Backbone as CSV, one residue per row, in Angstrom:
resi,resn,N_x,N_y,N_z,CA_x,CA_y,CA_z,C_x,C_y,C_z
1,MET,90.073,152.321,158.307,89.134,151.600,157.428,88.187,152.592,156.767
2,ASN,87.868,152.349,155.498,86.938,153.194,154.769,85.557,152.565,154.722
3,SER,84.532,153.416,154.595,83.166,152.941,154.436,82.949,152.505,152.998
4,ASP,81.736,152.006,152.727,81.407,151.580,151.359,81.509,152.737,150.374
5,SER,81.314,153.977,150.869,81.368,155.147,149.999,82.785,155.616,149.750
6,GLY,83.774,154.981,150.392,85.153,155.389,150.222,85.619,156.408,151.232
7,HIS,84.726,156.922,152.058,85.092,157.887,153.077,85.642,157.156,154.307
8,PRO,86.540,157.805,155.058,87.035,157.186,156.299,85.871,156.832,157.218
9,ALA,85.969,155.697,157.886,84.875,155.223,158.722,84.823,155.978,160.043
10,SER,83.641,156.416,160.408,83.416,156.988,161.727,82.991,155.906,162.721
11,LEU,82.313,154.865,162.209,81.832,153.768,163.043,81.912,152.468,162.258
12,VAL,82.460,151.441,162.889,82.515,150.103,162.295,81.847,149.141,163.265
13,VAL,80.810,148.451,162.814,80.058,147.509,163.640,80.237,146.110,163.057
14,ARG,80.591,145.164,163.928,80.818,143.794,163.487,80.117,142.821,164.443
15,GLY,79.173,142.041,163.901,78.537,140.978,164.654,77.770,141.442,165.880
16,LEU,77.243,142.663,165.852,76.591,143.234,167.028,75.189,142.663,167.200
17,SER,74.889,142.184,168.412,73.549,141.660,168.695,73.175,141.992,170.132
18,PHE,71.868,141.991,170.369,71.353,142.281,171.707,70.113,141.433,171.941
19,ALA,70.000,140.886,173.148,68.832,140.096,173.536,68.326,140.601,174.878
20,ARG,67.025,140.524,175.056,66.410,140.913,176.331,65.691,139.700,176.902
21,ASN,66.107,139.285,178.092,65.538,138.087,178.715,65.620,136.887,177.773
22,ASP,66.788,136.748,177.150,67.085,135.641,176.230,66.272,135.696,174.937
23,THR,65.540,136.791,174.721,64.801,136.966,173.472,65.576,137.909,172.560
24,PRO,65.977,137.470,171.354,66.746,138.346,170.469,65.972,139.615,170.111
25,VAL,66.651,140.768,170.160,66.052,142.045,169.777,66.561,142.476,168.409
26,PHE,67.874,142.387,168.202,68.426,142.644,166.871,69.733,141.883,166.738
27,GLY,70.145,141.746,165.466,71.457,141.215,165.164,71.489,139.730,164.843
28,PRO,72.707,139.312,164.501,73.940,140.101,164.477,73.988,141.064,163.284
29,LEU,74.535,142.263,163.531,74.596,143.324,162.528,76.043,143.625,162.157
30,ASP,76.251,143.928,160.876,77.545,144.372,160.363,77.297,145.588,159.475
31,PHE,77.890,146.712,159.811,77.776,147.890,158.943,78.870,148.898,159.288
32,ILE,79.090,149.807,158.364,80.074,150.878,158.529,79.392,152.193,158.199
33,VAL,79.689,153.224,158.974,79.204,154.575,158.695,80.412,155.470,158.470
34,GLY,80.477,156.077,157.291,81.611,156.925,156.960,81.388,158.365,157.373
35,ARG,82.466,159.099,157.485,82.366,160.536,157.737,81.630,161.199,156.568
36,GLY,80.803,162.169,156.898,80.023,162.840,155.871,78.831,162.034,155.400
37,GLU,78.477,160.997,156.156,77.425,160.079,155.725,76.389,159.910,156.832
38,ALA,75.124,159.731,156.433,74.052,159.410,157.367,73.535,158.015,157.055
39,LEU,73.368,157.217,158.100,72.776,155.889,157.957,71.364,155.958,158.511
40,LEU,70.386,155.681,157.655,68.982,155.719,158.032,68.576,154.334,158.520
41,VAL,68.156,154.256,159.781,67.785,152.975,160.391,66.270,152.887,160.438
42,GLN,65.708,151.963,159.666,64.262,151.803,159.603,63.855,150.424,160.110
43,GLY,62.577,150.318,160.465,62.046,149.051,160.938,60.772,149.288,161.714
44,GLY,59.947,148.275,161.818,58.694,148.394,162.539,58.902,148.473,164.041
45,ASN,57.796,148.654,164.764,57.862,148.671,166.212,58.422,147.345,166.724
46,GLY,59.366,147.441,167.649,59.968,146.233,168.203,61.116,145.672,167.400
47,ALA,61.506,146.366,166.307,62.600,145.862,165.482,63.964,146.135,166.103
48,GLY,64.016,147.002,167.127,65.279,147.237,167.818,65.987,148.523,167.452
49,LYS,65.305,149.485,166.821,65.960,150.719,166.387,66.500,151.511,167.586
50,THR,65.622,151.757,168.564,66.045,152.508,169.742,67.096,151.741,170.532
51,THR,66.913,150.430,170.645,67.871,149.612,171.389,69.244,149.661,170.744
52,LEU,69.299,149.616,169.411,70.578,149.703,168.714,71.295,151.005,169.063
53,LEU,70.584,152.125,169.016,71.221,153.400,169.325,71.660,153.462,170.782
54,ARG,70.874,152.881,171.670,71.249,152.882,173.090,72.485,152.013,173.332
55,VAL,72.619,150.924,172.594,73.836,150.118,172.687,75.034,150.921,172.196
56,LEU,74.894,151.585,171.057,75.997,152.363,170.495,76.359,153.548,171.386
57,ALA,75.359,154.067,172.110,75.615,155.191,173.022,76.240,154.741,174.332
58,GLY,76.343,153.433,174.541,76.931,152.921,175.766,75.956,152.790,176.919
59,LEU,74.650,152.911,176.628,73.639,152.821,177.673,73.199,151.387,177.920
60,LEU,73.435,150.511,176.948,73.146,149.093,177.080,74.363,148.307,176.601
61,ARG,74.530,147.107,177.135,75.662,146.268,176.758,75.217,145.235,175.717
62,ALA,75.948,145.168,174.613,75.639,144.186,173.573,75.944,142.784,174.076
63,ASP,75.244,141.800,173.516,75.505,140.401,173.861,76.688,139.849,173.079
64,THR,76.782,140.212,171.813,77.912,139.774,170.996,78.343,140.928,170.102
65,GLY,79.553,140.806,169.560,80.049,141.770,168.602,80.645,142.995,169.244
66,ASP,81.028,143.934,168.397,81.642,145.161,168.900,81.396,146.317,167.939
67,ALA,81.555,147.517,168.466,81.446,148.753,167.691,82.714,149.565,167.931
68,THR,83.367,149.959,166.846,84.615,150.714,166.927,84.380,152.119,166.381
69,PHE,84.733,153.124,167.196,84.523,154.522,166.827,85.845,155.159,166.446
70,ASP,85.828,155.954,165.384,87.038,156.650,164.960,87.388,157.786,165.914
71,ASP,86.374,158.412,166.513,86.587,159.525,167.433,86.821,158.966,168.835
72,HIS,88.093,158.856,169.230,88.405,158.283,170.535,88.306,159.315,171.653
73,ALA,88.266,160.586,171.284,88.252,161.637,172.311,86.860,161.883,172.866
74,HIS,85.830,161.626,172.049,84.465,161.960,172.460,83.523,160.794,172.176
75,ALA,82.654,160.520,173.137,81.603,159.532,172.930,80.591,160.077,171.937
76,PRO,79.838,159.204,171.260,78.787,159.692,170.351,77.785,160.570,171.088
77,ALA,77.204,161.513,170.374,76.140,162.366,170.931,74.806,161.681,170.669
78,TYR,74.050,161.432,171.734,72.806,160.666,171.630,71.606,161.570,171.865
79,LEU,70.693,161.588,170.895,69.431,162.308,171.020,68.326,161.275,171.131
80,GLY,67.817,161.062,172.351,66.805,160.046,172.592,65.404,160.608,172.609
81,HIS,64.455,159.753,172.976,63.056,160.173,173.016,62.776,161.120,174.177
82,LEU,63.462,160.920,175.302,63.189,161.712,176.497,64.268,162.768,176.678
83,PRO,63.875,164.011,176.984,64.866,165.068,177.214,65.601,164.841,178.526
84,ALA,66.921,164.926,178.474,67.737,164.688,179.674,68.063,166.012,180.351
85,PHE,67.022,166.657,180.871,67.204,167.959,181.498,66.756,167.923,182.944
86,LYS,67.323,168.825,183.732,66.873,169.032,185.104,65.724,170.032,185.068
87,ALA,64.562,169.604,185.566,63.332,170.371,185.399,63.401,171.767,186.001
88,ASP,64.146,171.927,187.102,64.163,173.210,187.798,65.372,174.066,187.463
89,LEU,66.091,173.684,186.399,67.139,174.544,185.860,66.624,175.217,184.598
90,SER,67.138,176.391,184.315,66.729,177.108,183.104,67.352,176.455,181.871
91,SER,66.908,176.892,180.708,67.478,176.378,179.461,68.985,176.586,179.428
92,LEU,69.416,177.791,179.763,70.845,178.112,179.733,71.604,177.318,180.784
93,GLU,71.029,177.180,181.973,71.691,176.422,183.029,71.818,174.945,182.656
94,ASN,70.804,174.390,182.016,70.877,173.003,181.577,71.984,172.807,180.560
95,LEU,72.091,173.708,179.594,73.153,173.601,178.598,74.521,173.716,179.258
96,ARG,74.655,174.640,180.180,75.936,174.822,180.866,76.313,173.563,181.640
97,PHE,75.328,172.961,182.305,75.573,171.742,183.084,75.976,170.585,182.169
98,LEU,75.237,170.378,181.067,75.515,169.263,180.177,76.837,169.436,179.440
99,CYS,77.146,170.671,179.059,78.437,170.918,178.403,79.590,170.671,179.375
100,GLY,79.358,170.955,180.653,80.379,170.667,181.652,80.622,169.181,181.806
101,LEU,79.576,168.380,181.628,79.697,166.925,181.737,80.312,166.295,180.496
102,HIS,79.851,166.734,179.329,80.174,166.029,178.088,81.056,166.810,177.122
103,GLY,81.401,168.042,177.472,82.241,168.835,176.591,81.428,169.672,175.617
104,THR,82.111,170.567,174.933,81.465,171.452,173.970,82.425,171.774,172.841
105,ARG,81.869,172.101,171.706,82.709,172.487,170.571,83.175,173.934,170.689
106,GLY,82.675,174.659,171.702,83.154,176.005,171.963,82.229,177.112,171.517
107,SER,81.101,176.766,170.883,80.152,177.797,170.462,79.472,178.400,171.691
108,PRO,79.141,179.708,171.656,78.423,180.319,172.774,77.068,179.645,172.999
109,LEU,76.690,179.482,174.256,75.452,178.782,174.569,74.236,179.549,174.070
110,ASP,74.254,180.881,174.225,73.102,181.660,173.777,72.973,181.627,172.256
111,GLU,74.101,181.471,171.568,74.057,181.347,170.106,73.398,180.036,169.704
112,ALA,73.700,178.958,170.441,73.076,177.664,170.152,71.572,177.734,170.373
113,LEU,71.133,178.432,171.420,69.699,178.589,171.658,69.048,179.370,170.526
114,ALA,69.744,180.376,170.016,69.204,181.167,168.908,69.075,180.315,167.653
115,ILE,70.045,179.444,167.407,70.029,178.597,166.219,68.806,177.698,166.204
116,VAL,68.404,177.203,167.381,67.273,176.275,167.446,65.945,176.991,167.711
117,GLY,65.954,178.316,167.697,64.710,179.066,167.840,64.254,179.278,169.269
118,LEU,65.195,179.268,170.223,64.833,179.466,171.620,65.379,180.776,172.196
119,SER,65.643,181.748,171.334,66.015,183.072,171.838,64.859,183.616,172.682
120,GLY,65.206,184.154,173.832,64.188,184.651,174.742,63.762,183.631,175.775
121,TYR,64.235,182.375,175.631,63.899,181.315,176.587,65.106,180.929,177.444
122,GLU,66.130,181.768,177.443,67.341,181.431,178.183,67.061,181.160,179.662
123,ASP,66.154,181.947,180.248,65.879,181.837,181.686,64.632,181.014,181.996
124,ALA,63.991,180.468,180.968,62.792,179.636,181.192,63.199,178.295,181.777
125,LEU,62.493,177.860,182.831,62.779,176.560,183.420,62.396,175.448,182.445
126,ALA,63.155,174.362,182.473,62.903,173.258,181.542,61.488,172.716,181.696
127,ARG,60.972,172.686,182.915,59.628,172.140,183.126,58.537,173.036,182.544
128,GLN,58.879,174.280,182.211,57.907,175.202,181.646,57.860,175.119,180.122
129,LEU,58.772,174.390,179.530,58.845,174.315,178.071,57.853,173.286,177.543
130,SER,57.344,173.537,176.336,56.490,172.565,175.659,57.336,171.402,175.156
131,ALA,56.672,170.341,174.693,57.398,169.183,174.163,58.284,169.588,172.987
132,GLY,57.753,170.447,172.107,58.547,170.896,170.970,59.736,171.741,171.395
133,GLN,59.548,172.591,172.407,60.647,173.419,172.894,61.711,172.577,173.593
134,LYS,61.287,171.542,174.306,62.267,170.638,174.918,63.081,169.923,173.850
135,LYS,62.435,169.524,172.760,63.177,168.899,171.659,64.181,169.895,171.084
136,ARG,63.776,171.158,170.949,64.697,172.174,170.440,65.869,172.385,171.392
137,LEU,65.607,172.317,172.693,66.697,172.443,173.658,67.653,171.259,173.533
138,SER,67.102,170.069,173.299,67.944,168.891,173.052,68.791,169.087,171.793
139,LEU,68.214,169.725,170.786,68.960,169.989,169.554,70.071,171.005,169.784
140,ALA,69.832,171.966,170.669,70.881,172.930,171.017,72.053,172.207,171.672
141,ARG,71.757,171.283,172.584,72.826,170.496,173.217,73.567,169.672,172.173
142,LEU,72.827,169.090,171.222,73.457,168.320,170.156,74.401,169.198,169.347
143,TRP,73.952,170.394,169.030,74.755,171.310,168.234,76.055,171.683,168.944
144,LEU,76.007,171.768,170.259,77.180,172.141,171.046,78.144,170.982,171.251
145,SER,77.694,169.753,171.000,78.517,168.584,171.271,79.737,168.532,170.350
146,PRO,80.894,168.150,170.884,82.087,167.982,170.047,82.149,166.617,169.364
147,ALA,81.142,165.768,169.577,81.179,164.402,169.051,81.143,164.385,167.530
148,GLN,81.895,163.461,166.949,81.885,163.283,165.495,80.648,162.532,165.031
149,LEU,80.154,161.605,165.865,79.027,160.753,165.488,77.783,161.160,166.262
150,TRP,76.675,161.415,165.541,75.379,161.719,166.154,74.491,160.483,166.050
151,LEU,73.844,160.120,167.159,72.858,159.041,167.202,71.503,159.675,167.448
152,LEU,70.658,159.715,166.421,69.409,160.482,166.470,68.221,159.528,166.415
153,ASP,67.521,159.402,167.549,66.383,158.491,167.631,65.097,159.274,167.404
154,GLU,64.486,159.064,166.235,63.265,159.783,165.848,63.411,161.294,166.092
155,PRO,64.388,161.939,165.453,64.656,163.349,165.750,63.548,164.307,165.324
156,TYR,62.599,163.843,164.474,61.537,164.735,164.011,60.309,164.720,164.920
157,ALA,60.303,163.848,165.922,59.148,163.756,166.820,58.951,165.068,167.575
158,ASN,57.692,165.470,167.742,57.298,166.674,168.488,57.741,167.975,167.830
159,LEU,58.068,167.926,166.538,58.494,169.129,165.842,57.515,169.471,164.722
160,ASP,57.314,170.788,164.515,56.511,171.248,163.388,57.385,171.283,162.136
161,LEU,56.831,171.768,161.033,57.593,171.775,159.776,58.863,172.600,159.887
162,GLU,58.786,173.716,160.609,59.981,174.541,160.803,61.044,173.784,161.597
163,GLY,60.597,173.031,162.614,61.526,172.237,163.400,62.152,171.116,162.595
164,ILE,61.357,170.492,161.719,61.893,169.438,160.859,62.983,169.987,159.946
165,GLU,62.752,171.173,159.398,63.771,171.795,158.546,65.012,172.152,159.354
166,LEU,64.814,172.534,160.624,65.954,172.808,161.501,66.815,171.561,161.660
167,VAL,66.194,170.417,161.924,66.945,169.164,162.045,67.712,168.889,160.759
168,ASN,67.060,169.080,159.624,67.717,168.823,158.341,68.937,169.724,158.146
169,ARG,68.804,171.007,158.500,69.946,171.924,158.350,71.089,171.516,159.275
170,MET,70.753,171.117,160.494,71.794,170.724,161.442,72.528,169.472,160.968
171,VAL,71.774,168.476,160.507,72.404,167.246,160.035,73.277,167.537,158.818
172,ARG,72.759,168.361,157.917,73.526,168.693,156.711,74.842,169.393,157.080
173,ALA,74.780,170.350,158.005,75.984,171.072,158.425,76.967,170.141,159.122
174,HIS,76.439,169.224,159.942,77.303,168.276,160.652,78.032,167.372,159.665
175,LEU,77.326,166.867,158.665,77.957,166.002,157.678,78.932,166.780,156.805
176,ASP,78.582,168.013,156.452,79.491,168.843,155.652,80.790,169.103,156.398
177,GLY,80.724,169.096,157.726,81.922,169.308,158.538,82.689,168.029,158.829
178,GLY,82.314,166.925,158.203,83.023,165.667,158.384,82.438,164.769,159.447
179,GLY,81.274,165.139,159.985,80.619,164.297,160.970,79.840,163.174,160.307
180,ALA,79.203,162.351,161.142,78.394,161.233,160.664,77.176,161.117,161.572
181,ALA,76.134,160.414,161.079,74.905,160.305,161.861,74.207,158.987,161.588
182,LEU,73.609,158.431,162.644,72.623,157.347,162.531,71.283,157.941,162.892
183,VAL,70.288,157.756,162.035,68.975,158.368,162.231,67.917,157.276,162.164
184,THR,67.154,157.090,163.253,66.052,156.138,163.206,64.791,156.857,162.749
185,THR,63.975,156.146,161.986,62.744,156.733,161.480,61.764,155.623,161.126
186,HIS,60.474,155.948,161.198,59.445,154.990,160.804,59.184,155.020,159.305
187,GLY,59.561,156.128,158.638,59.260,156.227,157.223,60.251,157.114,156.498
188,ALA,60.433,156.865,155.210,61.423,157.613,154.439,61.045,159.078,154.289
189,TYR,59.756,159.417,154.502,59.356,160.814,154.381,60.061,161.674,155.426
190,ALA,60.443,161.057,156.549,61.126,161.787,157.610,62.585,161.385,157.598
191,ALA,63.320,161.965,156.676,64.732,161.648,156.548,65.466,162.896,156.081
192,PRO,66.667,163.116,156.588,67.406,164.312,156.173,67.772,164.242,154.696
193,PRO,67.700,165.372,153.973,68.006,165.383,152.545,69.513,165.428,152.307
194,VAL,70.184,164.367,152.724,71.632,164.265,152.576,71.942,162.878,152.031
195,ARG,73.212,162.632,151.757,73.613,161.325,151.264,73.408,160.292,152.369
196,THR,72.514,159.341,152.133,72.193,158.350,153.153,72.290,156.943,152.580
197,ARG,72.492,155.998,153.479,72.309,154.587,153.180,71.257,154.058,154.144
198,LEU,70.681,152.923,153.822,69.567,152.397,154.598,69.977,151.114,155.310
199,LEU,69.643,151.041,156.609,69.777,149.818,157.380,68.370,149.419,157.826
200,GLU,67.871,148.317,157.300,66.523,147.843,157.635,66.619,146.801,158.732
201,LEU,65.981,147.078,159.871,66.018,146.140,160.985,64.741,145.299,161.005
202,ARG,64.911,144.021,161.228,63.779,143.120,161.417,64.075,142.275,162.656
203,ARG,63.053,142.067,163.478,63.262,141.276,164.679,63.744,139.888,164.288
204,PRO,64.888,139.462,164.844,65.419,138.140,164.475,64.548,137.020,165.026
205,LEU,64.643,135.872,164.387,63.908,134.706,164.864,64.561,134.198,166.143
206,PRO,63.742,133.758,167.113,64.310,133.255,168.362,65.107,131.971,168.143
């Protein structure tokens, strides 16, 4: 199946909805994300942006509908609000552990750290890193992921202007390589400068 842009679909969502304690959070939703495309997910607090990405990442179960991924070999790569690191492992050890769990595209780990600006922090324990450095370490893991689809929940949080440009370069390179991305954001000012479509979420009526 092709997306609206004519590109092969990386993700097809049909009738997807989620409720918490019988209270609707989002949906039902229908959308397609094509390869080489970013879908910008916007909405106010409580509109379900984070919940949608967690459902697509397999961390929550949808109430209705389904999501079909073109990449059957790899689950989507999810960048959430909280860093999924072991506090007493070093940056390099954390990357090695996560790549062992979820796979890698084969790039050297120290090269990924250099790309995100963490050269010299290979042996620093995760608990010693600042919030911005932890986000950069999460970006290094994202860069190493073999997944075709990236799920990015507020990827610009805790980053300075240089970090924001880093996210933009990574997303651009991923899309240029045939990948796809869903990016949640509170405002259009924080959006990658790539070909995007907009999905506006509003809390459904009960």
